[in-house]
N, C-alpha and C positions, 0 to 999 in steps of 0.2 A: 737521619738516624735511619738505621735498616731494620725491618721488621724482619725477625728470623722467620717467622710462620709464613710470611707470605714471601718472602724472598726478593721484596722491596722496599722501598720506602716507607715509612712510620705514616709521615706528615704528607704533604705535598710533595712532589715530585720537583726538584732543585734543577732549574733550568739554567746553563748557559750558552747564549747565542752566538756565532760565530759565522759573519757574512760582512764581506768588504762591499757591498753595497748600502747606502746607508737607508733610502729611500724602500730597499727589500727589509732591511732590518727593522726599521719604524714598523712596518708592516707587520712583522711576525712580532715585535713586542706586544703591538696591540691586538692582535689575534690569540698570542697565548696569556695576554692579561685576563680575555673573559674565559679562560680553558678552567672549567673544573678542575681542582685536586694539581694544580700545576703554577708553580712558583717560580718568575724570572728572576736570577741572583744575578746578572751580569749579561754585558755584552761586549764583543770582540769583533775588529773590523781586519785584523790579522792574525796570521797563527801563532807570534810570538807573544803577542797580547794576550791571547786565549790561553797559552801554556801558563804565562802568569798569572792569570786570573784564575784558571782551573786549580791551581797550586795555592790559592789563597782564600777561594770560596767554596771548595770541594763540593762540586755541584754533582748530584745523579747523572744526569745526562748534558751531554755538550752535543747541541743541534750546530752539526758542520755543513758549512759549503766546500764545495772541491777548489774552487775557483777562488784565488785568496787575492789577486794581484803580486805586488810587490812581498818578497820574502816567502818563506816556506808556505806550500797549496796545504789544501785540507788532507791529502793522503798523506805527507809526513805529519802534520800536525795531531793526527790521528794514531800515527804511530807511536809518536814521543808520547799521548797521553795514555795510551793502553800500553805502554810499555813499563809503568814505574812499579814501585811495589807498593805493599799495602793497599789501600782506599783508592781505587781508579775509578774515574767516569767511566761510564758507557757514553759512547760514541753514537748518533742516530745522524747519518749522513742526508743530508736535504738539497738536492740541487737539480739541474736540469739537464745534466749528461747521464745519459743512460748505453752509454756504449759498453760492448764485454770486457774492454781494456779499463775501462774507469771503474766499474763495477768491481772486478777483479783486485783490483790495486787496493781500493777502499778495505773490501772483505779480509783481504790478507793483510792489512796494515790493523786490522784488529775490531773493525767498525761492527756494531752489532745490528745496524740496520740500514738500509739505503731507501731513501723515500724521494720520489720527483717532486717538483716544487707545483705539480698540476693536480696533486692529489687536494681532494675536499678536505676542511677543516677538521672534522668527524675522523677523518682516516689519520692526519698527521697528531691527533689527541691522543688516538688509540695506540698509535706508533710510539709515541713519548712513554708511554706507560708501559707499554709492553717492555723497551728497552731498559726502562727502570729496574725492571725485574728481570733481565739479562736474557729477557725472550728476543728472538731473532725478529725483526721488522721489516716485511719488502713488500715495495709495490707494486701490483699484479703484473705491469710489463716485466720488471725486474725480477722479478719469481720465476716468471716463464721465462726469459733470457737464461738465467741460472740452470732451470733443470735441461733446458735446450742442452748446455753445454756439459753437462755432466752426463747427458745421453748421447753425447756426440763421441764417436771414437777419436782417440787421438792417432793423428799422423803416425806411420810408422817409421822412423827415421832408421838410418844406421849409425852405428858406433860412430863411424869417421864424421856422418853428417851431424852427431850430436855435438860431437867435439867441434867442428866449424861454426857450429851457432853459438855454442858455449864462448867462444874466441871473438864471435860478431857480435855478442851482448856487451861486451867490454869496451867494445866500441873501436877495435882497430880494424887497418883496411887489409886488402889481401893480401897484401904484400907481407904485412907483419904477421897474417894467420898462418902465410907459406911458412915463414921463419920459426914461429911458435911451435908447426907441426911437423916440420921438417918434412914439407911436401913442395911441390911447384905451385907457381900461382895460377900455373892453368888447370891444377886439379883443384886448388881451392875454386876457382870459377866455376867448372862442372859441377862441384856438389852444391854451390851455391844456386844455380839452376834447378837442380834437383830439390834443392830444400824450398825454393819460391814455388814449385809445381805441387810438391806435397802438402806446404802449409795455404795455398791459393792466394798468396800475394806476390807482389813484383817489385817490392822494394827491401832494403835491409832494416829501416824501421819497423815495416810491418812484419816481416819475420819476426824480428824480436817482442812484437807486441803481442803475436798470436803465439811464439813460444812460453810468453809467461803467460797469457790465459790457460792456456793447455798445459801449462806445468811441465814442459818439456825440458826445462834449464835444471841444472842441478843446485 
């Protein structure tokens, strides 16, 4: 139940824990069991299981790991959880991964917060209560990276470079990109070298990852 005045649950925050490591999950359950104002209503070891349990249990917050082994990952699970209609849970990512790409993907998928597993229990409890009220909750290192990315100027790509980057993101090779844009393969290679230089990468995958982080793709 939600308290309209407070903007969060009227009773204990109902938590669904999703982590594919049984030992880690058991540790989290034991830790959360001692937390004031928090009630664990379910646990899942896979993304699909989390979706099914969330639909049945209606948790206030889903504590989500990013890497879930087989099946859909934590980012896709987050996207599906937050894309529903009506009352949807807030997702608080709890992970060991703190790369720019991971943070960006999770937040763009709809995560309310992003916490690292190295945080102290008190920080985790506070983040859960914040997430239940829809307030952003970020680990200190994560918040620093987010701010640094916001302050970082975006690379100045030409219109043609953006076109090639967009084709690159779909998985096309140089020959297919050349055909799609009606240019030569040599021209594609030239533009790719310039794109790599501007983005500070040396691989196609790296270029796409940075482009997504910097929101350079349409």
